[in-house]
PyMOL Python script that loads the backbone (N, CA, C, O; Angstrom):
from pymol import cmd

cmd.read_pdbstr("""\
ATOM      1  N   MET A   1       0.842  -1.178   0.000  1.00  0.00           N
ATOM      2  CA  MET A   1       0.000   0.000   0.000  1.00  0.00           C
ATOM      3  C   MET A   1       0.891   1.246   0.000  1.00  0.00           C
ATOM      4  O   MET A   1       1.892   1.284   0.715  1.00  0.00           O
ATOM      5  N   PRO A   2       0.547   2.244  -0.777  1.00  0.00           N
ATOM      6  CA  PRO A   2       1.416   3.412  -0.884  1.00  0.00           C
ATOM      7  C   PRO A   2       1.377   4.375   0.311  1.00  0.00           C
ATOM      8  O   PRO A   2       2.191   5.297   0.374  1.00  0.00           O
ATOM      9  N   ILE A   3       0.453   4.183   1.254  1.00  0.00           N
ATOM     10  CA  ILE A   3       0.429   5.015   2.461  1.00  0.00           C
ATOM     11  C   ILE A   3       1.208   4.296   3.550  1.00  0.00           C
ATOM     12  O   ILE A   3       0.891   3.160   3.903  1.00  0.00           O
ATOM     13  N   VAL A   4       2.228   4.959   4.081  1.00  0.00           N
ATOM     14  CA  VAL A   4       3.083   4.387   5.122  1.00  0.00           C
ATOM     15  C   VAL A   4       2.753   5.079   6.441  1.00  0.00           C
ATOM     16  O   VAL A   4       2.647   6.304   6.499  1.00  0.00           O
ATOM     17  N   VAL A   5       2.592   4.289   7.492  1.00  0.00           N
ATOM     18  CA  VAL A   5       2.260   4.804   8.819  1.00  0.00           C
ATOM     19  C   VAL A   5       3.534   4.837   9.662  1.00  0.00           C
ATOM     20  O   VAL A   5       4.211   3.824   9.832  1.00  0.00           O
ATOM     21  N   ASP A   6       3.844   6.020  10.183  1.00  0.00           N
ATOM     22  CA  ASP A   6       5.068   6.216  10.961  1.00  0.00           C
ATOM     23  C   ASP A   6       4.787   6.450  12.446  1.00  0.00           C
ATOM     24  O   ASP A   6       5.513   7.199  13.101  1.00  0.00           O
ATOM     25  N   ILE A   7       3.754   5.825  12.973  1.00  0.00           N
ATOM     26  CA  ILE A   7       3.443   5.993  14.399  1.00  0.00           C
ATOM     27  C   ILE A   7       4.603   5.509  15.262  1.00  0.00           C
ATOM     28  O   ILE A   7       4.912   6.120  16.285  1.00  0.00           O
ATOM     29  N   ASP A   8       5.243   4.425  14.859  1.00  0.00           N
ATOM     30  CA  ASP A   8       6.360   3.899  15.655  1.00  0.00           C
ATOM     31  C   ASP A   8       7.511   4.897  15.763  1.00  0.00           C
ATOM     32  O   ASP A   8       8.195   4.955  16.785  1.00  0.00           O
ATOM     33  N   VAL A   9       7.720   5.683  14.707  1.00  0.00           N
ATOM     34  CA  VAL A   9       8.768   6.711  14.734  1.00  0.00           C
ATOM     35  C   VAL A   9       8.431   7.770  15.781  1.00  0.00           C
ATOM     36  O   VAL A   9       9.288   8.169  16.570  1.00  0.00           O
ATOM     37  N   MET A  10       7.177   8.222  15.783  1.00  0.00           N
ATOM     38  CA  MET A  10       6.763   9.248  16.745  1.00  0.00           C
ATOM     39  C   MET A  10       6.758   8.696  18.165  1.00  0.00           C
ATOM     40  O   MET A  10       7.093   9.415  19.107  1.00  0.00           O
ATOM     41  N   LEU A  11       6.384   7.430  18.332  1.00  0.00           N
ATOM     42  CA  LEU A  11       6.435   6.811  19.664  1.00  0.00           C
ATOM     43  C   LEU A  11       7.864   6.823  20.203  1.00  0.00           C
ATOM     44  O   LEU A  11       8.090   7.137  21.372  1.00  0.00           O
ATOM     45  N   ALA A  12       8.814   6.484  19.355  1.00  0.00           N
ATOM     46  CA  ALA A  12      10.216   6.469  19.772  1.00  0.00           C
ATOM     47  C   ALA A  12      10.693   7.877  20.115  1.00  0.00           C
ATOM     48  O   ALA A  12      11.391   8.078  21.109  1.00  0.00           O
ATOM     49  N   ARG A  13      10.315   8.847  19.291  1.00  0.00           N
ATOM     50  CA  ARG A  13      10.728  10.235  19.558  1.00  0.00           C
ATOM     51  C   ARG A  13      10.152  10.755  20.873  1.00  0.00           C
ATOM     52  O   ARG A  13      10.801  11.525  21.580  1.00  0.00           O
ATOM     53  N   ARG A  14       8.944  10.334  21.193  1.00  0.00           N
ATOM     54  CA  ARG A  14       8.268  10.806  22.408  1.00  0.00           C
ATOM     55  C   ARG A  14       8.550   9.900  23.608  1.00  0.00           C
ATOM     56  O   ARG A  14       8.104  10.176  24.722  1.00  0.00           O
ATOM     57  N   LYS A  15       9.303   8.805  23.367  1.00  0.00           N
ATOM     58  CA  LYS A  15       9.598   7.821  24.414  1.00  0.00           C
ATOM     59  C   LYS A  15       8.303   7.360  25.102  1.00  0.00           C
ATOM     60  O   LYS A  15       8.186   7.368  26.327  1.00  0.00           O
ATOM     61  N   MET A  16       7.346   6.963  24.270  1.00  0.00           N
ATOM     62  CA  MET A  16       6.025   6.558  24.737  1.00  0.00           C
ATOM     63  C   MET A  16       5.754   5.125  24.278  1.00  0.00           C
ATOM     64  O   MET A  16       6.159   4.732  23.184  1.00  0.00           O
ATOM     65  N   SER A  17       5.074   4.358  25.108  1.00  0.00           N
ATOM     66  CA  SER A  17       4.725   2.982  24.756  1.00  0.00           C
ATOM     67  C   SER A  17       3.413   2.952  23.972  1.00  0.00           C
ATOM     68  O   SER A  17       2.635   3.906  23.995  1.00  0.00           O
ATOM     69  N   VAL A  18       3.188   1.845  23.284  1.00  0.00           N
ATOM     70  CA  VAL A  18       1.935   1.652  22.560  1.00  0.00           C
ATOM     71  C   VAL A  18       0.767   1.697  23.540  1.00  0.00           C
ATOM     72  O   VAL A  18      -0.266   2.300  23.247  1.00  0.00           O
ATOM     73  N   GLY A  19       0.924   1.066  24.694  1.00  0.00           N
ATOM     74  CA  GLY A  19      -0.149   1.050  25.692  1.00  0.00           C
ATOM     75  C   GLY A  19      -0.489   2.439  26.196  1.00  0.00           C
ATOM     76  O   GLY A  19      -1.662   2.776  26.360  1.00  0.00           O
ATOM     77  N   GLU A  20       0.540   3.250  26.444  1.00  0.00           N
ATOM     78  CA  GLU A  20       0.305   4.616  26.915  1.00  0.00           C
ATOM     79  C   GLU A  20      -0.411   5.442  25.849  1.00  0.00           C
ATOM     80  O   GLU A  20      -1.348   6.179  26.157  1.00  0.00           O
ATOM     81  N   LEU A  21       0.030   5.319  24.592  1.00  0.00           N
ATOM     82  CA  LEU A  21      -0.619   6.056  23.512  1.00  0.00           C
ATOM     83  C   LEU A  21      -2.066   5.601  23.345  1.00  0.00           C
ATOM     84  O   LEU A  21      -2.961   6.429  23.180  1.00  0.00           O
ATOM     85  N   ALA A  22      -2.297   4.301  23.386  1.00  0.00           N
ATOM     86  CA  ALA A  22      -3.661   3.780  23.260  1.00  0.00           C
ATOM     87  C   ALA A  22      -4.558   4.353  24.352  1.00  0.00           C
ATOM     88  O   ALA A  22      -5.694   4.742  24.079  1.00  0.00           O
ATOM     89  N   ASP A  23      -4.062   4.409  25.579  1.00  0.00           N
ATOM     90  CA  ASP A  23      -4.839   4.985  26.686  1.00  0.00           C
ATOM     91  C   ASP A  23      -5.155   6.450  26.423  1.00  0.00           C
ATOM     92  O   ASP A  23      -6.288   6.887  26.626  1.00  0.00           O
ATOM     93  N   ARG A  24      -4.168   7.208  25.975  1.00  0.00           N
ATOM     94  CA  ARG A  24      -4.363   8.641  25.731  1.00  0.00           C
ATOM     95  C   ARG A  24      -5.341   8.901  24.598  1.00  0.00           C
ATOM     96  O   ARG A  24      -6.095   9.874  24.628  1.00  0.00           O
ATOM     97  N   VAL A  25      -5.327   8.020  23.591  1.00  0.00           N
ATOM     98  CA  VAL A  25      -6.178   8.197  22.420  1.00  0.00           C
ATOM     99  C   VAL A  25      -7.574   7.617  22.642  1.00  0.00           C
ATOM    100  O   VAL A  25      -8.544   8.069  22.035  1.00  0.00           O
ATOM    101  N   GLY A  26      -7.667   6.618  23.510  1.00  0.00           N
ATOM    102  CA  GLY A  26      -8.961   6.007  23.777  1.00  0.00           C
ATOM    103  C   GLY A  26      -9.292   4.851  22.852  1.00  0.00           C
ATOM    104  O   GLY A  26     -10.461   4.591  22.566  1.00  0.00           O
ATOM    105  N   ILE A  27      -8.257   4.151  22.380  1.00  0.00           N
ATOM    106  CA  ILE A  27      -8.474   2.945  21.583  1.00  0.00           C
ATOM    107  C   ILE A  27      -7.695   1.802  22.227  1.00  0.00           C
ATOM    108  O   ILE A  27      -6.847   2.024  23.091  1.00  0.00           O
ATOM    109  N   THR A  28      -7.993   0.579  21.796  1.00  0.00           N
ATOM    110  CA  THR A  28      -7.308  -0.564  22.380  1.00  0.00           C
ATOM    111  C   THR A  28      -5.892  -0.667  21.815  1.00  0.00           C
ATOM    112  O   THR A  28      -5.643  -0.246  20.685  1.00  0.00           O
ATOM    113  N   PRO A  29      -4.967  -1.224  22.592  1.00  0.00           N
ATOM    114  CA  PRO A  29      -3.619  -1.441  22.054  1.00  0.00           C
ATOM    115  C   PRO A  29      -3.636  -2.305  20.790  1.00  0.00           C
ATOM    116  O   PRO A  29      -2.817  -2.106  19.894  1.00  0.00           O
ATOM    117  N   ALA A  30      -4.554  -3.249  20.715  1.00  0.00           N
ATOM    118  CA  ALA A  30      -4.650  -4.103  19.518  1.00  0.00           C
ATOM    119  C   ALA A  30      -5.034  -3.280  18.291  1.00  0.00           C
ATOM    120  O   ALA A  30      -4.454  -3.462  17.221  1.00  0.00           O
ATOM    121  N   ASN A  31      -6.004  -2.377  18.433  1.00  0.00           N
ATOM    122  CA  ASN A  31      -6.395  -1.533  17.304  1.00  0.00           C
ATOM    123  C   ASN A  31      -5.289  -0.560  16.928  1.00  0.00           C
ATOM    124  O   ASN A  31      -5.088  -0.275  15.748  1.00  0.00           O
ATOM    125  N   LEU A  32      -4.576  -0.054  17.913  1.00  0.00           N
ATOM    126  CA  LEU A  32      -3.445   0.826  17.622  1.00  0.00           C
ATOM    127  C   LEU A  32      -2.356   0.050  16.886  1.00  0.00           C
ATOM    128  O   LEU A  32      -1.725   0.595  15.980  1.00  0.00           O
ATOM    129  N   ALA A  33      -2.123  -1.198  17.252  1.00  0.00           N
ATOM    130  CA  ALA A  33      -1.122  -2.022  16.579  1.00  0.00           C
ATOM    131  C   ALA A  33      -1.505  -2.255  15.115  1.00  0.00           C
ATOM    132  O   ALA A  33      -0.639  -2.240  14.241  1.00  0.00           O
ATOM    133  N   VAL A  34      -2.791  -2.471  14.845  1.00  0.00           N
ATOM    134  CA  VAL A  34      -3.259  -2.652  13.464  1.00  0.00           C
ATOM    135  C   VAL A  34      -2.952  -1.399  12.647  1.00  0.00           C
ATOM    136  O   VAL A  34      -2.484  -1.489  11.512  1.00  0.00           O
ATOM    137  N   LEU A  35      -3.217  -0.243  13.226  1.00  0.00           N
ATOM    138  CA  LEU A  35      -2.931   1.015  12.541  1.00  0.00           C
ATOM    139  C   LEU A  35      -1.426   1.222  12.387  1.00  0.00           C
ATOM    140  O   LEU A  35      -0.950   1.572  11.307  1.00  0.00           O
ATOM    141  N   LYS A  36      -0.687   1.006  13.461  1.00  0.00           N
ATOM    142  CA  LYS A  36       0.758   1.217  13.487  1.00  0.00           C
ATOM    143  C   LYS A  36       1.482   0.326  12.475  1.00  0.00           C
ATOM    144  O   LYS A  36       2.470   0.748  11.875  1.00  0.00           O
ATOM    145  N   ASN A  37       1.005  -0.879  12.287  1.00  0.00           N
ATOM    146  CA  ASN A  37       1.657  -1.834  11.390  1.00  0.00           C
ATOM    147  C   ASN A  37       1.163  -1.737   9.947  1.00  0.00           C
ATOM    148  O   ASN A  37       1.533  -2.557   9.107  1.00  0.00           O
ATOM    149  N   GLY A  38       0.327  -0.736   9.657  1.00  0.00           N
ATOM    150  CA  GLY A  38      -0.128  -0.512   8.294  1.00  0.00           C
ATOM    151  C   GLY A  38      -1.175  -1.489   7.811  1.00  0.00           C
ATOM    152  O   GLY A  38      -1.377  -1.619   6.603  1.00  0.00           O
ATOM    153  N   ARG A  39      -1.847  -2.181   8.715  1.00  0.00           N
ATOM    154  CA  ARG A  39      -2.869  -3.155   8.320  1.00  0.00           C
ATOM    155  C   ARG A  39      -4.277  -2.577   8.328  1.00  0.00           C
ATOM    156  O   ARG A  39      -5.222  -3.258   7.930  1.00  0.00           O
ATOM    157  N   ALA A  40      -4.434  -1.328   8.776  1.00  0.00           N
ATOM    158  CA  ALA A  40      -5.757  -0.699   8.817  1.00  0.00           C
ATOM    159  C   ALA A  40      -6.182  -0.300   7.412  1.00  0.00           C
ATOM    160  O   ALA A  40      -5.351   0.103   6.598  1.00  0.00           O
ATOM    161  N   LYS A  41      -7.461  -0.409   7.130  1.00  0.00           N
ATOM    162  CA  LYS A  41      -8.003   0.004   5.836  1.00  0.00           C
ATOM    163  C   LYS A  41      -8.438   1.461   5.869  1.00  0.00           C
ATOM    164  O   LYS A  41      -8.587   2.086   4.819  1.00  0.00           O
ATOM    165  N   ALA A  42      -8.644   2.013   7.069  1.00  0.00           N
ATOM    166  CA  ALA A  42      -9.112   3.391   7.218  1.00  0.00           C
ATOM    167  C   ALA A  42      -8.766   3.876   8.611  1.00  0.00           C
ATOM    168  O   ALA A  42      -8.496   3.084   9.514  1.00  0.00           O
ATOM    169  N   VAL A  43      -8.778   5.198   8.771  1.00  0.00           N
ATOM    170  CA  VAL A  43      -8.602   5.799  10.086  1.00  0.00           C
ATOM    171  C   VAL A  43      -9.574   6.972  10.172  1.00  0.00           C
ATOM    172  O   VAL A  43      -9.671   7.776   9.245  1.00  0.00           O
ATOM    173  N   ARG A  44     -10.284   7.064  11.279  1.00  0.00           N
ATOM    174  CA  ARG A  44     -11.217   8.177  11.461  1.00  0.00           C
ATOM    175  C   ARG A  44     -10.420   9.445  11.740  1.00  0.00           C
ATOM    176  O   ARG A  44      -9.370   9.408  12.381  1.00  0.00           O
ATOM    177  N   PHE A  45     -10.937  10.566  11.246  1.00  0.00           N
ATOM    178  CA  PHE A  45     -10.283  11.839  11.517  1.00  0.00           C
ATOM    179  C   PHE A  45     -10.207  12.108  13.008  1.00  0.00           C
ATOM    180  O   PHE A  45      -9.235  12.695  13.482  1.00  0.00           O
ATOM    181  N   ALA A  46     -11.220  11.688  13.753  1.00  0.00           N
ATOM    182  CA  ALA A  46     -11.204  11.893  15.214  1.00  0.00           C
ATOM    183  C   ALA A  46     -10.035  11.125  15.841  1.00  0.00           C
ATOM    184  O   ALA A  46      -9.378  11.628  16.752  1.00  0.00           O
ATOM    185  N   THR A  47      -9.781   9.914  15.355  1.00  0.00           N
ATOM    186  CA  THR A  47      -8.655   9.123  15.858  1.00  0.00           C
ATOM    187  C   THR A  47      -7.337   9.758  15.450  1.00  0.00           C
ATOM    188  O   THR A  47      -6.409   9.837  16.255  1.00  0.00           O
ATOM    189  N   LEU A  48      -7.248  10.209  14.209  1.00  0.00           N
ATOM    190  CA  LEU A  48      -6.031  10.870  13.740  1.00  0.00           C
ATOM    191  C   LEU A  48      -5.762  12.132  14.553  1.00  0.00           C
ATOM    192  O   LEU A  48      -4.620  12.400  14.928  1.00  0.00           O
ATOM    193  N   ALA A  49      -6.802  12.901  14.825  1.00  0.00           N
ATOM    194  CA  ALA A  49      -6.649  14.117  15.630  1.00  0.00           C
ATOM    195  C   ALA A  49      -6.189  13.778  17.042  1.00  0.00           C
ATOM    196  O   ALA A  49      -5.332  14.467  17.595  1.00  0.00           O
ATOM    197  N   ALA A  50      -6.749  12.724  17.630  1.00  0.00           N
ATOM    198  CA  ALA A  50      -6.351  12.310  18.979  1.00  0.00           C
ATOM    199  C   ALA A  50      -4.904  11.833  19.001  1.00  0.00           C
ATOM    200  O   ALA A  50      -4.176  12.108  19.954  1.00  0.00           O
ATOM    201  N   LEU A  51      -4.482  11.122  17.960  1.00  0.00           N
ATOM    202  CA  LEU A  51      -3.080  10.694  17.856  1.00  0.00           C
ATOM    203  C   LEU A  51      -2.159  11.907  17.777  1.00  0.00           C
ATOM    204  O   LEU A  51      -1.127  11.958  18.447  1.00  0.00           O
ATOM    205  N   CYS A  52      -2.538  12.881  16.956  1.00  0.00           N
ATOM    206  CA  CYS A  52      -1.714  14.087  16.820  1.00  0.00           C
ATOM    207  C   CYS A  52      -1.644  14.860  18.128  1.00  0.00           C
ATOM    208  O   CYS A  52      -0.589  15.384  18.485  1.00  0.00           O
ATOM    209  N   GLU A  53      -2.753  14.933  18.837  1.00  0.00           N
ATOM    210  CA  GLU A  53      -2.755  15.636  20.118  1.00  0.00           C
ATOM    211  C   GLU A  53      -1.858  14.920  21.125  1.00  0.00           C
ATOM    212  O   GLU A  53      -1.049  15.556  21.801  1.00  0.00           O
ATOM    213  N   ALA A  54      -1.998  13.611  21.225  1.00  0.00           N
ATOM    214  CA  ALA A  54      -1.226  12.833  22.197  1.00  0.00           C
ATOM    215  C   ALA A  54       0.267  12.856  21.876  1.00  0.00           C
ATOM    216  O   ALA A  54       1.097  12.873  22.785  1.00  0.00           O
ATOM    217  N   LEU A  55       0.611  12.857  20.585  1.00  0.00           N
ATOM    218  CA  LEU A  55       2.011  12.810  20.175  1.00  0.00           C
ATOM    219  C   LEU A  55       2.577  14.203  19.863  1.00  0.00           C
ATOM    220  O   LEU A  55       3.751  14.350  19.523  1.00  0.00           O
ATOM    221  N   GLU A  56       1.713  15.217  19.987  1.00  0.00           N
ATOM    222  CA  GLU A  56       2.116  16.598  19.707  1.00  0.00           C
ATOM    223  C   GLU A  56       2.793  16.699  18.343  1.00  0.00           C
ATOM    224  O   GLU A  56       3.942  17.126  18.224  1.00  0.00           O
ATOM    225  N   CYS A  57       2.040  16.292  17.313  1.00  0.00           N
ATOM    226  CA  CYS A  57       2.576  16.288  15.959  1.00  0.00           C
ATOM    227  C   CYS A  57       1.485  16.628  14.955  1.00  0.00           C
ATOM    228  O   CYS A  57       0.333  16.849  15.326  1.00  0.00           O
ATOM    229  N   GLN A  58       1.850  16.668  13.705  1.00  0.00           N
ATOM    230  CA  GLN A  58       0.933  16.911  12.601  1.00  0.00           C
ATOM    231  C   GLN A  58       0.590  15.585  11.921  1.00  0.00           C
ATOM    232  O   GLN A  58       1.353  14.625  12.029  1.00  0.00           O
ATOM    233  N   PRO A  59      -0.567  15.516  11.209  1.00  0.00           N
ATOM    234  CA  PRO A  59      -0.912  14.270  10.507  1.00  0.00           C
ATOM    235  C   PRO A  59       0.190  13.787   9.569  1.00  0.00           C
ATOM    236  O   PRO A  59       0.401  12.582   9.431  1.00  0.00           O
ATOM    237  N   GLY A  60       0.886  14.705   8.931  1.00  0.00           N
ATOM    238  CA  GLY A  60       1.970  14.333   8.023  1.00  0.00           C
ATOM    239  C   GLY A  60       3.163  13.696   8.721  1.00  0.00           C
ATOM    240  O   GLY A  60       3.998  13.063   8.075  1.00  0.00           O
ATOM    241  N   ASP A  61       3.247  13.863  10.055  1.00  0.00           N
ATOM    242  CA  ASP A  61       4.295  13.182  10.812  1.00  0.00           C
ATOM    243  C   ASP A  61       3.961  11.705  11.010  1.00  0.00           C
ATOM    244  O   ASP A  61       4.840  10.893  11.297  1.00  0.00           O
ATOM    245  N   LEU A  62       2.683  11.368  10.853  1.00  0.00           N
ATOM    246  CA  LEU A  62       2.221   9.995  11.088  1.00  0.00           C
ATOM    247  C   LEU A  62       1.968   9.229   9.804  1.00  0.00           C
ATOM    248  O   LEU A  62       2.116   8.008   9.773  1.00  0.00           O
ATOM    249  N   LEU A  63       1.591   9.925   8.750  1.00  0.00           N
ATOM    250  CA  LEU A  63       1.226   9.290   7.483  1.00  0.00           C
ATOM    251  C   LEU A  63       2.014   9.923   6.353  1.00  0.00           C
ATOM    252  O   LEU A  63       2.189  11.141   6.305  1.00  0.00           O
ATOM    253  N   ARG A  64       2.487   9.080   5.440  1.00  0.00           N
ATOM    254  CA  ARG A  64       3.163   9.600   4.252  1.00  0.00           C
ATOM    255  C   ARG A  64       2.851   8.694   3.066  1.00  0.00           C
ATOM    256  O   ARG A  64       2.586   7.502   3.219  1.00  0.00           O
ATOM    257  N   TRP A  65       2.888   9.289   1.895  1.00  0.00           N
ATOM    258  CA  TRP A  65       2.662   8.560   0.654  1.00  0.00           C
ATOM    259  C   TRP A  65       3.995   8.156   0.073  1.00  0.00           C
ATOM    260  O   TRP A  65       4.942   8.941   0.044  1.00  0.00           O
ATOM    261  N   GLU A  66       4.057   6.922  -0.390  1.00  0.00           N
ATOM    262  CA  GLU A  66       5.274   6.392  -0.985  1.00  0.00           C
ATOM    263  C   GLU A  66       4.906   5.692  -2.283  1.00  0.00           C
ATOM    264  O   GLU A  66       3.938   4.933  -2.332  1.00  0.00           O
ATOM    265  N   VAL A  67       5.669   5.944  -3.324  1.00  0.00           N
ATOM    266  CA  VAL A  67       5.414   5.300  -4.613  1.00  0.00           C
ATOM    267  C   VAL A  67       5.518   3.793  -4.421  1.00  0.00           C
ATOM    268  O   VAL A  67       6.478   3.303  -3.826  1.00  0.00           O
ATOM    269  N   GLU A  68       4.538   3.066  -4.920  1.00  0.00           N
ATOM    270  CA  GLU A  68       4.563   1.613  -4.777  1.00  0.00           C
ATOM    271  C   GLU A  68       5.779   1.040  -5.479  1.00  0.00           C
ATOM    272  O   GLU A  68       6.165   1.476  -6.563  1.00  0.00           O
ATOM    273  N   GLY A  69       6.374   0.039  -4.822  1.00  0.00           N
ATOM    274  CA  GLY A  69       7.536  -0.624  -5.388  1.00  0.00           C
ATOM    275  C   GLY A  69       8.846  -0.049  -4.906  1.00  0.00           C
ATOM    276  O   GLY A  69       9.911  -0.568  -5.241  1.00  0.00           O
ATOM    277  N   THR A  70       8.785   1.041  -4.107  1.00  0.00           N
ATOM    278  CA  THR A  70      10.012   1.599  -3.542  1.00  0.00           C
ATOM    279  C   THR A  70      10.080   1.224  -2.073  1.00  0.00           C
ATOM    280  O   THR A  70       9.054   0.964  -1.444  1.00  0.00           O
ATOM    281  N   ALA A  71      11.257   1.198  -1.543  1.00  0.00           N
ATOM    282  CA  ALA A  71      11.425   0.865  -0.137  1.00  0.00           C
ATOM    283  C   ALA A  71      12.248   1.960   0.528  1.00  0.00           C
ATOM    284  O   ALA A  71      13.163   2.529  -0.067  1.00  0.00           O
ATOM    285  N   GLY A  72      11.892   2.239   1.795  1.00  0.00           N
ATOM    286  CA  GLY A  72      12.683   3.151   2.585  1.00  0.00           C
ATOM    287  C   GLY A  72      12.459   4.623   2.322  1.00  0.00           C
ATOM    288  O   GLY A  72      13.172   5.449   2.893  1.00  0.00           O
ATOM    289  N   GLY A  73      11.496   4.994   1.478  1.00  0.00           N
ATOM    290  CA  GLY A  73      11.151   6.389   1.269  1.00  0.00           C
ATOM    291  C   GLY A  73      12.003   7.037   0.295  1.00  0.00           C
ATOM    292  O   GLY A  73      11.828   8.222   0.014  1.00  0.00           O
TER     293      GLY A  73
END
""", "prot")
cmd.dss("prot")
cmd.show_as("cartoon", "prot")
cmd.util.cbc("prot")
cmd.orient("prot")
């Protein structure tokens, strides 16, 4: 999929665990893992906004488009 999710990068920068982020956002750690690992088919704007608030970042810090067939950006 050409949309790459960089939640793990922001978690590392903020020194925050998946469980802590899930609590702050109000979703289960399992659902956050699905999103974080790029297996989600969609994300609600409310969830994206909550992620940005909790991680103090912009949506573009969490999601990026990558040409299919390329690796590493």
